[in-house]
ZADO-1210 file (C-alpha; in nm, 4 decimals, padded with zeros to 6 digits):
<atoms>
<atom x="00.0000" y="00.0000" z="00.0000" code="UNK" pos="1"/>
<atom x="00.1457" y="00.3444" z="-00.0831" code="UNK" pos="2"/>
<atom x="00.2233" y="00.5714" z="00.2124" code="UNK" pos="3"/>
<atom x="-00.0433" y="00.8107" z="00.3374" code="UNK" pos="4"/>
<atom x="00.0111" y="01.1829" z="00.2959" code="UNK" pos="5"/>
<atom x="00.1410" y="01.1986" z="00.6527" code="UNK" pos="6"/>
<atom x="00.3833" y="00.9109" z="00.6037" code="UNK" pos="7"/>
<atom x="00.5070" y="01.0805" z="00.2926" code="UNK" pos="8"/>
<atom x="00.5528" y="01.4071" z="00.4826" code="UNK" pos="9"/>
<atom x="00.7968" y="01.2562" z="00.7319" code="UNK" pos="10"/>
<atom x="00.9751" y="01.0496" z="00.4686" code="UNK" pos="11"/>
<atom x="01.0148" y="01.3401" z="00.2325" code="UNK" pos="12"/>
<atom x="01.1512" y="01.5731" z="00.4986" code="UNK" pos="13"/>
<atom x="01.4204" y="01.3200" z="00.5908" code="UNK" pos="14"/>
<atom x="01.5232" y="01.2156" z="00.2393" code="UNK" pos="15"/>
<atom x="01.5297" y="01.5542" z="00.0634" code="UNK" pos="16"/>
<atom x="01.7802" y="01.7349" z="00.2819" code="UNK" pos="17"/>
<atom x="02.0021" y="01.8657" z="00.0058" code="UNK" pos="18"/>
<atom x="01.7126" y="02.0143" z="-00.1867" code="UNK" pos="19"/>
<atom x="01.5625" y="02.1696" z="00.1217" code="UNK" pos="20"/>
<atom x="01.8913" y="02.3305" z="00.2221" code="UNK" pos="21"/>
<atom x="01.9408" y="02.4712" z="-00.1269" code="UNK" pos="22"/>
<atom x="01.5938" y="02.6186" z="-00.1271" code="UNK" pos="23"/>
<atom x="01.6491" y="02.8037" z="00.1981" code="UNK" pos="24"/>
<atom x="02.0018" y="02.9190" z="00.1152" code="UNK" pos="25"/>
<atom x="01.8854" y="03.2782" z="00.0751" code="UNK" pos="26"/>
<atom x="01.7389" y="03.2987" z="00.4231" code="UNK" pos="27"/>
<atom x="01.9434" y="03.5292" z="00.6449" code="UNK" pos="28"/>
<atom x="01.9490" y="03.3080" z="00.9514" code="UNK" pos="29"/>
<atom x="02.0859" y="02.9609" z="01.0139" code="UNK" pos="30"/>
<atom x="01.8972" y="02.6435" z="00.9288" code="UNK" pos="31"/>
<atom x="01.8974" y="02.3095" z="01.0963" code="UNK" pos="32"/>
<atom x="02.0374" y="02.0228" z="00.8892" code="UNK" pos="33"/>
<atom x="01.8564" y="01.6945" z="00.8667" code="UNK" pos="34"/>
<atom x="02.0359" y="01.3913" z="00.7271" code="UNK" pos="35"/>
<atom x="02.0181" y="01.0204" z="00.7708" code="UNK" pos="36"/>
<atom x="02.3269" y="01.0289" z="00.9921" code="UNK" pos="37"/>
<atom x="02.3343" y="01.3575" z="01.1844" code="UNK" pos="38"/>
<atom x="02.1236" y="01.6372" z="01.3204" code="UNK" pos="39"/>
<atom x="02.2391" y="01.9885" z="01.4005" code="UNK" pos="40"/>
<atom x="02.0057" y="02.1864" z="01.6277" code="UNK" pos="41"/>
<atom x="01.9094" y="02.5387" z="01.5333" code="UNK" pos="42"/>
<atom x="02.1383" y="02.8027" z="01.6843" code="UNK" pos="43"/>
<atom x="01.9930" y="03.1139" z="01.5209" code="UNK" pos="44"/>
<atom x="01.7859" y="03.3971" z="01.6681" code="UNK" pos="45"/>
<atom x="01.4683" y="03.3276" z="01.8602" code="UNK" pos="46"/>
<atom x="01.1343" y="03.4315" z="01.7198" code="UNK" pos="47"/>
<atom x="00.9648" y="03.7295" z="01.8801" code="UNK" pos="48"/>
<atom x="00.6715" y="03.6540" z="02.1120" code="UNK" pos="49"/>
<atom x="00.3300" y="03.6565" z="01.9538" code="UNK" pos="50"/>
<atom x="00.0395" y="03.8822" z="02.0441" code="UNK" pos="51"/>
<atom x="-00.2906" y="03.7330" z="02.1604" code="UNK" pos="52"/>
<atom x="-00.5773" y="03.7804" z="01.9199" code="UNK" pos="53"/>
<atom x="-00.7777" y="04.0988" z="01.9730" code="UNK" pos="54"/>
<atom x="-01.0985" y="03.8980" z="01.9581" code="UNK" pos="55"/>
<atom x="-01.0683" y="03.5583" z="02.1218" code="UNK" pos="56"/>
<atom x="-01.1993" y="03.2705" z="01.9143" code="UNK" pos="57"/>
<atom x="-01.1728" y="02.9223" z="02.0685" code="UNK" pos="58"/>
<atom x="-00.8910" y="02.7176" z="01.9194" code="UNK" pos="59"/>
<atom x="-01.0048" y="02.4169" z="01.7191" code="UNK" pos="60"/>
<atom x="-00.8097" y="02.0983" z="01.7890" code="UNK" pos="61"/>
<atom x="-00.7461" y="01.7942" z="01.5711" code="UNK" pos="62"/>
<atom x="-00.5303" y="01.4795" z="01.5823" code="UNK" pos="63"/>
<atom x="-00.4321" y="01.3370" z="01.2443" code="UNK" pos="64"/>
<atom x="-00.4277" y="00.9791" z="01.1163" code="UNK" pos="65"/>
<atom x="-00.7477" y="00.8691" z="01.2836" code="UNK" pos="66"/>
<atom x="-01.0381" y="00.6406" z="01.1993" code="UNK" pos="67"/>
<atom x="-01.4016" y="00.6600" z="01.3078" code="UNK" pos="68"/>
<atom x="-01.3225" y="00.4047" z="01.5796" code="UNK" pos="69"/>
<atom x="-01.0915" y="00.6651" z="01.7367" code="UNK" pos="70"/>
<atom x="-01.3460" y="00.9481" z="01.7424" code="UNK" pos="71"/>
<atom x="-01.5055" y="00.8730" z="02.0828" code="UNK" pos="72"/>
<atom x="-01.1666" y="00.8696" z="02.2561" code="UNK" pos="73"/>
<atom x="-01.0603" y="01.1877" z="02.0780" code="UNK" pos="74"/>
<atom x="-01.3780" y="01.3564" z="02.1945" code="UNK" pos="75"/>
<atom x="-01.3012" y="01.2489" z="02.5531" code="UNK" pos="76"/>
<atom x="-00.9614" y="01.4153" z="02.5178" code="UNK" pos="77"/>
<atom x="-01.1184" y="01.7429" z="02.4132" code="UNK" pos="78"/>
<atom x="-01.0508" y="01.7311" z="02.0398" code="UNK" pos="79"/>
<atom x="-01.3358" y="01.8865" z="01.8448" code="UNK" pos="80"/>
<atom x="-01.2275" y="01.8095" z="01.4880" code="UNK" pos="81"/>
<atom x="-01.1675" y="01.4836" z="01.3024" code="UNK" pos="82"/>
<atom x="-00.9885" y="01.4208" z="00.9755" code="UNK" pos="83"/>
<atom x="-01.2009" y="01.2598" z="00.7063" code="UNK" pos="84"/>
<atom x="-01.2609" y="01.2504" z="00.3342" code="UNK" pos="85"/>
<atom x="-01.5698" y="01.4015" z="00.1734" code="UNK" pos="86"/>
<atom x="-01.8608" y="01.1612" z="00.1543" code="UNK" pos="87"/>
<atom x="-02.1943" y="01.0912" z="00.3166" code="UNK" pos="88"/>
<atom x="-02.0715" y="00.7763" z="00.4923" code="UNK" pos="89"/>
<atom x="-01.7665" y="00.9517" z="00.6390" code="UNK" pos="90"/>
<atom x="-01.9622" y="01.2505" z="00.7647" code="UNK" pos="91"/>
<atom x="-02.2258" y="01.0262" z="00.9169" code="UNK" pos="92"/>
<atom x="-01.9557" y="00.8939" z="01.1556" code="UNK" pos="93"/>
<atom x="-01.8647" y="01.2378" z="01.2927" code="UNK" pos="94"/>
<atom x="-01.9833" y="01.2488" z="01.6562" code="UNK" pos="95"/>
<atom x="-02.2147" y="01.5199" z="01.7797" code="UNK" pos="96"/>
<atom x="-02.0106" y="01.8140" z="01.9013" code="UNK" pos="97"/>
<atom x="-01.7274" y="01.7460" z="01.6552" code="UNK" pos="98"/>
<atom x="-01.6711" y="01.8625" z="01.2979" code="UNK" pos="99"/>
<atom x="-01.4629" y="01.7357" z="01.0068" code="UNK" pos="100"/>
<atom x="-01.1558" y="01.8644" z="00.8290" code="UNK" pos="101"/>
<atom x="-01.1902" y="01.7115" z="00.4817" code="UNK" pos="102"/>
<atom x="-00.8774" y="01.5938" z="00.3029" code="UNK" pos="103"/>
<atom x="-00.8977" y="01.6937" z="-00.0653" code="UNK" pos="104"/>
<atom x="-00.5374" y="01.7919" z="-00.1220" code="UNK" pos="105"/>
<atom x="-00.1981" y="01.6946" z="-00.2557" code="UNK" pos="106"/>
<atom x="00.1485" y="01.6361" z="-00.1129" code="UNK" pos="107"/>
<atom x="00.4295" y="01.8678" z="-00.2313" code="UNK" pos="108"/>
<atom x="00.4185" y="01.8343" z="-00.6120" code="UNK" pos="109"/>
<atom x="00.1918" y="01.5298" z="-00.6369" code="UNK" pos="110"/>
<atom x="-00.1481" y="01.5243" z="-00.8027" code="UNK" pos="111"/>
<atom x="-00.4448" y="01.6321" z="-00.5952" code="UNK" pos="112"/>
<atom x="-00.6552" y="01.3566" z="-00.4448" code="UNK" pos="113"/>
<atom x="-00.9571" y="01.4908" z="-00.6342" code="UNK" pos="114"/>
<atom x="-00.9711" y="01.6392" z="-00.9814" code="UNK" pos="115"/>
<atom x="-01.0938" y="01.9971" z="-00.9840" code="UNK" pos="116"/>
<atom x="-01.4366" y="01.8897" z="-01.1087" code="UNK" pos="117"/>
<atom x="-01.4693" y="01.6286" z="-00.8330" code="UNK" pos="118"/>
<atom x="-01.3462" y="01.8802" z="-00.5771" code="UNK" pos="119"/>
<atom x="-01.5972" y="02.1395" z="-00.6970" code="UNK" pos="120"/>
<atom x="-01.8783" y="01.8857" z="-00.6707" code="UNK" pos="121"/>
<atom x="-01.7740" y="01.8022" z="-00.3126" code="UNK" pos="122"/>
<atom x="-01.7614" y="02.1693" z="-00.2134" code="UNK" pos="123"/>
<atom x="-02.1021" y="02.2353" z="-00.3598" code="UNK" pos="124"/>
<atom x="-02.2436" y="01.9318" z="-00.1812" code="UNK" pos="125"/>
<atom x="-02.0884" y="01.9954" z="00.1615" code="UNK" pos="126"/>
<atom x="-02.0175" y="02.3684" z="00.1541" code="UNK" pos="127"/>
<atom x="-02.3140" y="02.4418" z="00.3814" code="UNK" pos="128"/>
<atom x="-02.2960" y="02.1235" z="00.5883" code="UNK" pos="129"/>
<atom x="-02.2595" y="02.2162" z="00.9570" code="UNK" pos="130"/>
<atom x="-02.0527" y="01.9013" z="01.0170" code="UNK" pos="131"/>
<atom x="-01.7709" y="02.0405" z="00.7990" code="UNK" pos="132"/>
<atom x="-01.5121" y="02.2725" z="00.9519" code="UNK" pos="133"/>
<atom x="-01.2897" y="02.3071" z="00.6503" code="UNK" pos="134"/>
<atom x="-01.0870" y="02.1677" z="00.3621" code="UNK" pos="135"/>
<atom x="-00.7273" y="02.0444" z="00.3744" code="UNK" pos="136"/>
<atom x="-00.6021" y="02.1662" z="00.0361" code="UNK" pos="137"/>
<atom x="-00.2332" y="02.0776" z="00.0391" code="UNK" pos="138"/>
<atom x="00.0349" y="01.9178" z="00.2550" code="UNK" pos="139"/>
<atom x="00.3720" y="02.0900" z="00.2187" code="UNK" pos="140"/>
<atom x="00.3375" y="02.2387" z="-00.1313" code="UNK" pos="141"/>
<atom x="00.6838" y="02.3006" z="-00.2713" code="UNK" pos="142"/>
<atom x="00.6856" y="02.6282" z="-00.4661" code="UNK" pos="143"/>
<atom x="01.0549" y="02.5909" z="-00.5493" code="UNK" pos="144"/>
<atom x="01.0002" y="02.2751" z="-00.7507" code="UNK" pos="145"/>
<atom x="00.6387" y="02.3074" z="-00.8665" code="UNK" pos="146"/>
<atom x="00.5277" y="02.6728" z="-00.8599" code="UNK" pos="147"/>
<atom x="00.2125" y="02.5915" z="-01.0565" code="UNK" pos="148"/>
<atom x="00.0725" y="02.4017" z="-00.7581" code="UNK" pos="149"/>
<atom x="00.0170" y="02.7325" z="-00.5795" code="UNK" pos="150"/>
<atom x="-00.2170" y="02.8524" z="-00.8515" code="UNK" pos="151"/>
<atom x="-00.4186" y="02.5340" z="-00.8206" code="UNK" pos="152"/>
<atom x="-00.4452" y="02.5773" z="-00.4435" code="UNK" pos="153"/>
<atom x="-00.5636" y="02.9350" z="-00.4940" code="UNK" pos="154"/>
<atom x="-00.8177" y="02.8224" z="-00.7523" code="UNK" pos="155"/>
<atom x="-00.9609" y="02.5741" z="-00.5051" code="UNK" pos="156"/>
<atom x="-00.9529" y="02.8181" z="-00.2155" code="UNK" pos="157"/>
<atom x="-01.1460" y="03.0693" z="-00.4249" code="UNK" pos="158"/>
<atom x="-01.4163" y="02.8099" z="-00.4856" code="UNK" pos="159"/>
<atom x="-01.4426" y="02.7491" z="-00.1109" code="UNK" pos="160"/>
<atom x="-01.4887" y="03.1210" z="-00.0529" code="UNK" pos="161"/>
<atom x="-01.7621" y="03.1307" z="-00.3142" code="UNK" pos="162"/>
<atom x="-01.9435" y="02.8053" z="-00.2361" code="UNK" pos="163"/>
<atom x="-01.8628" y="02.7299" z="00.1299" code="UNK" pos="164"/>
<atom x="-01.8874" y="03.0552" z="00.3259" code="UNK" pos="165"/>
<atom x="-01.7691" y="03.0150" z="00.6824" code="UNK" pos="166"/>
<atom x="-01.5682" y="02.6991" z="00.6128" code="UNK" pos="167"/>
<atom x="-01.1893" y="02.7085" z="00.6334" code="UNK" pos="168"/>
<atom x="-00.9346" y="02.6620" z="00.3551" code="UNK" pos="169"/>
<atom x="-00.6193" y="02.5079" z="00.5065" code="UNK" pos="170"/>
<atom x="-00.2670" y="02.4187" z="00.3909" code="UNK" pos="171"/>
<atom x="00.0287" y="02.2848" z="00.5891" code="UNK" pos="172"/>
<atom x="00.3765" y="02.4248" z="00.5178" code="UNK" pos="173"/>
<atom x="00.7236" y="02.3016" z="00.5996" code="UNK" pos="174"/>
<atom x="01.0566" y="02.4819" z="00.6112" code="UNK" pos="175"/>
<atom x="01.0898" y="02.5648" z="00.2437" code="UNK" pos="176"/>
<atom x="01.0663" y="02.9299" z="00.1337" code="UNK" pos="177"/>
<atom x="00.7115" y="03.0444" z="00.2068" code="UNK" pos="178"/>
<atom x="00.6964" y="03.3812" z="00.0332" code="UNK" pos="179"/>
<atom x="00.4676" y="03.2583" z="-00.2439" code="UNK" pos="180"/>
<atom x="00.2545" y="03.0450" z="-00.0105" code="UNK" pos="181"/>
<atom x="00.1071" y="03.3056" z="00.2208" code="UNK" pos="182"/>
<atom x="-00.2640" y="03.3273" z="00.3040" code="UNK" pos="183"/>
<atom x="-00.2867" y="03.6484" z="00.1021" code="UNK" pos="184"/>
<atom x="-00.1437" y="03.4836" z="-00.2099" code="UNK" pos="185"/>
<atom x="-00.3123" y="03.1439" z="-00.1735" code="UNK" pos="186"/>
<atom x="-00.6456" y="03.2849" z="-00.0462" code="UNK" pos="187"/>
<atom x="-00.6433" y="03.0320" z="00.2378" code="UNK" pos="188"/>
<atom x="-00.7505" y="03.1003" z="00.5939" code="UNK" pos="189"/>
<atom x="-00.5135" y="02.8920" z="00.8080" code="UNK" pos="190"/>
<atom x="-00.1556" y="02.7731" z="00.7526" code="UNK" pos="191"/>
<atom x="-00.0020" y="02.4868" z="00.9507" code="UNK" pos="192"/>
<atom x="00.3676" y="02.4933" z="01.0478" code="UNK" pos="193"/>
<atom x="00.5221" y="02.1540" z="01.1221" code="UNK" pos="194"/>
<atom x="00.8621" y="02.1591" z="01.2960" code="UNK" pos="195"/>
<atom x="00.9334" y="01.8329" z="01.4788" code="UNK" pos="196"/>
<atom x="01.1890" y="01.9324" z="01.7439" code="UNK" pos="197"/>
<atom x="01.2497" y="01.5939" z="01.9096" code="UNK" pos="198"/>
<atom x="01.4930" y="01.4709" z="01.6454" code="UNK" pos="199"/>
<atom x="01.8339" y="01.3099" z="01.6281" code="UNK" pos="200"/>
<atom x="01.7589" y="00.9518" z="01.7335" code="UNK" pos="201"/>
<atom x="01.4794" y="00.7327" z="01.8625" code="UNK" pos="202"/>
<atom x="01.5669" y="00.7366" z="02.2347" code="UNK" pos="203"/>
<atom x="01.4721" y="01.0483" z="02.4315" code="UNK" pos="204"/>
<atom x="01.7601" y="01.2876" z="02.4835" code="UNK" pos="205"/>
<atom x="01.7968" y="01.5543" z="02.7503" code="UNK" pos="206"/>
<atom x="01.5998" y="01.8065" z="02.5485" code="UNK" pos="207"/>
<atom x="01.4279" y="01.8682" z="02.2173" code="UNK" pos="208"/>
<atom x="01.5457" y="02.1376" z="01.9780" code="UNK" pos="209"/>
<atom x="01.2782" y="02.3945" z="02.0615" code="UNK" pos="210"/>
<atom x="01.4670" y="02.6411" z="01.8447" code="UNK" pos="211"/>
<atom x="01.3296" y="02.4501" z="01.5462" code="UNK" pos="212"/>
<atom x="00.9923" y="02.6033" z="01.6297" code="UNK" pos="213"/>
<atom x="01.1442" y="02.9530" z="01.6439" code="UNK" pos="214"/>
<atom x="01.3173" y="02.8955" z="01.3122" code="UNK" pos="215"/>
<atom x="01.0026" y="02.7973" z="01.1297" code="UNK" pos="216"/>
<atom x="00.8008" y="03.0798" z="01.2834" code="UNK" pos="217"/>
<atom x="01.0748" y="03.3215" z="01.1700" code="UNK" pos="218"/>
<atom x="01.0498" y="03.1780" z="00.8193" code="UNK" pos="219"/>
<atom x="00.6763" y="03.2429" z="00.8271" code="UNK" pos="220"/>
<atom x="00.7273" y="03.5950" z="00.9613" code="UNK" pos="221"/>
<atom x="00.9772" y="03.6726" z="00.6876" code="UNK" pos="222"/>
<atom x="00.7330" y="03.5456" z="00.4257" code="UNK" pos="223"/>
<atom x="00.4557" y="03.7707" z="00.5573" code="UNK" pos="224"/>
<atom x="00.2340" y="03.5029" z="00.7100" code="UNK" pos="225"/>
<atom x="00.0350" y="03.6588" z="00.9956" code="UNK" pos="226"/>
<atom x="00.0744" y="03.4842" z="01.3282" code="UNK" pos="227"/>
<atom x="-00.3053" y="03.4936" z="01.3603" code="UNK" pos="228"/>
<atom x="-00.3248" y="03.2561" z="01.0606" code="UNK" pos="229"/>
<atom x="-00.0731" y="03.0015" z="01.1944" code="UNK" pos="230"/>
<atom x="-00.1751" y="02.6570" z="01.3192" code="UNK" pos="231"/>
<atom x="00.0946" y="02.4837" z="01.5299" code="UNK" pos="232"/>
<atom x="00.1585" y="02.1194" z="01.4386" code="UNK" pos="233"/>
<atom x="00.2576" y="01.9418" z="01.7606" code="UNK" pos="234"/>
<atom x="00.4969" y="01.6469" z="01.7529" code="UNK" pos="235"/>
<atom x="00.3213" y="01.3489" z="01.9086" code="UNK" pos="236"/>
<atom x="00.5160" y="01.0684" z="01.7431" code="UNK" pos="237"/>
<atom x="00.8495" y="00.8943" z="01.7546" code="UNK" pos="238"/>
<atom x="01.0166" y="00.6243" z="01.5458" code="UNK" pos="239"/>
<atom x="01.1282" y="00.3757" z="01.8096" code="UNK" pos="240"/>
<atom x="00.9027" y="00.1007" z="01.6742" code="UNK" pos="241"/>
<atom x="00.8944" y="00.1843" z="01.3049" code="UNK" pos="242"/>
<atom x="01.0340" y="-00.0551" z="01.0483" code="UNK" pos="243"/>
<atom x="01.1870" y="00.2261" z="00.8434" code="UNK" pos="244"/>
<atom x="01.3122" y="00.5718" z="00.9368" code="UNK" pos="245"/>
<atom x="01.4739" y="00.6191" z="01.2787" code="UNK" pos="246"/>
<atom x="01.5187" y="00.9929" z="01.3246" code="UNK" pos="247"/>
<atom x="01.2616" y="01.1085" z="01.5819" code="UNK" pos="248"/>
<atom x="01.1746" y="01.0230" z="01.9404" code="UNK" pos="249"/>
<atom x="00.8438" y="01.0565" z="02.1177" code="UNK" pos="250"/>
<atom x="00.8621" y="01.3597" z="02.3493" code="UNK" pos="251"/>
<atom x="00.8570" y="01.2833" z="02.7194" code="UNK" pos="252"/>
<atom x="00.5860" y="01.4500" z="02.9229" code="UNK" pos="253"/>
<atom x="00.8235" y="01.7239" z="03.0382" code="UNK" pos="254"/>
<atom x="00.9549" y="01.7778" z="02.6862" code="UNK" pos="255"/>
<atom x="00.6036" y="01.7972" z="02.5472" code="UNK" pos="256"/>
<atom x="00.5072" y="02.0605" z="02.8039" code="UNK" pos="257"/>
<atom x="00.8140" y="02.2614" z="02.7030" code="UNK" pos="258"/>
<atom x="00.7146" y="02.2278" z="02.3381" code="UNK" pos="259"/>
<atom x="00.3644" y="02.3564" z="02.4189" code="UNK" pos="260"/>
<atom x="00.5050" y="02.6471" z="02.6181" code="UNK" pos="261"/>
<atom x="00.7204" y="02.7528" z="02.3233" code="UNK" pos="262"/>
<atom x="00.4256" y="02.7430" z="02.0856" code="UNK" pos="263"/>
<atom x="00.2106" y="02.9341" z="02.3345" code="UNK" pos="264"/>
<atom x="00.4723" y="03.2078" z="02.3532" code="UNK" pos="265"/>
<atom x="00.5052" y="03.2408" z="01.9774" code="UNK" pos="266"/>
<atom x="00.1482" y="03.1714" z="01.8602" code="UNK" pos="267"/>
<atom x="-00.0996" y="03.2434" z="02.1395" code="UNK" pos="268"/>
<atom x="-00.4665" y="03.1698" z="02.0665" code="UNK" pos="269"/>
<atom x="-00.4187" y="03.0012" z="01.7271" code="UNK" pos="270"/>
<atom x="-00.7255" y="02.9281" z="01.5167" code="UNK" pos="271"/>
<atom x="-00.6274" y="02.5604" z="01.4946" code="UNK" pos="272"/>
<atom x="-00.3896" y="02.3244" z="01.6760" code="UNK" pos="273"/>
<atom x="-00.2839" y="01.9938" z="01.5225" code="UNK" pos="274"/>
<atom x="-00.1409" y="01.6829" z="01.6889" code="UNK" pos="275"/>
<atom x="00.0627" y="01.4655" z="01.4530" code="UNK" pos="276"/>
<atom x="00.0118" y="01.1737" z="01.4828" code="UNK" pos="277"/>
<atom x="-00.2604" y="00.9777" z="01.6603" code="UNK" pos="278"/>
<atom x="-00.2377" y="00.6579" z="01.4589" code="UNK" pos="279"/>
<atom x="00.0630" y="00.4420" z="01.3698" code="UNK" pos="280"/>
<atom x="00.2375" y="00.4515" z="01.0355" code="UNK" pos="281"/>
<atom x="00.4517" y="00.1433" z="00.9999" code="UNK" pos="282"/>
<atom x="00.7600" y="00.3083" z="00.8541" code="UNK" pos="283"/>
<atom x="00.7370" y="00.6639" z="00.9815" code="UNK" pos="284"/>
<atom x="00.5348" y="00.7070" z="01.3022" code="UNK" pos="285"/>
<atom x="00.5459" y="00.4595" z="01.5904" code="UNK" pos="286"/>
<atom x="00.4873" y="00.5138" z="01.8772" code="UNK" pos="287"/>
<atom x="00.2233" y="00.7839" z="01.8508" code="UNK" pos="288"/>
<atom x="-00.0205" y="00.9753" z="02.0660" code="UNK" pos="289"/>
<atom x="-00.2497" y="00.6721" z="02.0841" code="UNK" pos="290"/>
<atom x="00.0262" y="00.4972" z="02.2839" code="UNK" pos="291"/>
<atom x="00.1222" y="00.7898" z="02.5071" code="UNK" pos="292"/>
<atom x="-00.1032" y="00.8110" z="02.8130" code="UNK" pos="293"/>
<atom x="00.1041" y="01.0953" z="02.9584" code="UNK" pos="294"/>
<atom x="00.0729" y="01.3095" z="02.6471" code="UNK" pos="295"/>
<atom x="-00.2976" y="01.2293" z="02.6235" code="UNK" pos="296"/>
<atom x="-00.3448" y="01.3551" z="02.9801" code="UNK" pos="297"/>
<atom x="-00.1561" y="01.6749" z="02.9036" code="UNK" pos="298"/>
<atom x="-00.3636" y="01.7379" z="02.5934" code="UNK" pos="299"/>
<atom x="-00.6901" y="01.6569" z="02.7671" code="UNK" pos="300"/>
<atom x="-00.6128" y="01.9176" z="03.0317" code="UNK" pos="301"/>
<atom x="-00.5088" y="02.1647" z="02.7653" code="UNK" pos="302"/>
<atom x="-00.7972" y="02.0998" z="02.5269" code="UNK" pos="303"/>
<atom x="-01.0690" y="02.1198" z="02.7879" code="UNK" pos="304"/>
<atom x="-00.9186" y="02.4164" z="02.9757" code="UNK" pos="305"/>
<atom x="-00.8702" y="02.6388" z="02.6734" code="UNK" pos="306"/>
<atom x="-01.2139" y="02.6282" z="02.5209" code="UNK" pos="307"/>
</atoms>
């Protein structure tokens, strides 16, 4: 079976180091280097603290790589969104009090999961459905290698604005240059940022590279992405029991709290917060949040307190 979009995300970020470094060569501050054999933590400037939103809107919370069987537990933990694909059967499984983020996107330069005509039909069918929170349009689009993908994202985001008022257009970005992938240029509402700071081996070390979060937020700042549009992607996976890549460890409880504190300082009151990953991915994510009772407890406290 081919890897899911999330498996591909982790794999791609590990295997395309040289290209990623070349693409960010013009950035004025240091970058972390990811290779199969070494990891160099970020030593550049910290990001400036964020400013709380003038008008508080409750943060939506989602854990990725889930199935309908997981939804009741996720609801107990205070998550209020689920990931799903558009369809009557999928939406029928969304519990009361939760809404769906619908995956209709592509990964980097790959084809979109739905043709534009099929996407348009889905938006017109579910654009006023109260069970739908928004549309996941792209996972780590790579403007350096496929600039045309940005126009296709914008085309789809424009249709959401026209046919699905009140629903969110979402993309997730990585640490490639972001200047052409801002909300203003893509016409999206929310942009995910996905640094995974607990990297450099599969066994927990003394600390995670929290500077990786600062670095990616600085990249977004330099590109002109408003902090109010940023969705933190929280690392809730390791690779201690994968049968492939072995670059990340599951944060300990103390490390995860430190990770949350850093995000809270830089992006207070985000519109969306994402935990990656809930479910296992044989080669790229194991263990995950579904295995981590301590992280689940931390997130339950966080999710239910910050409504």
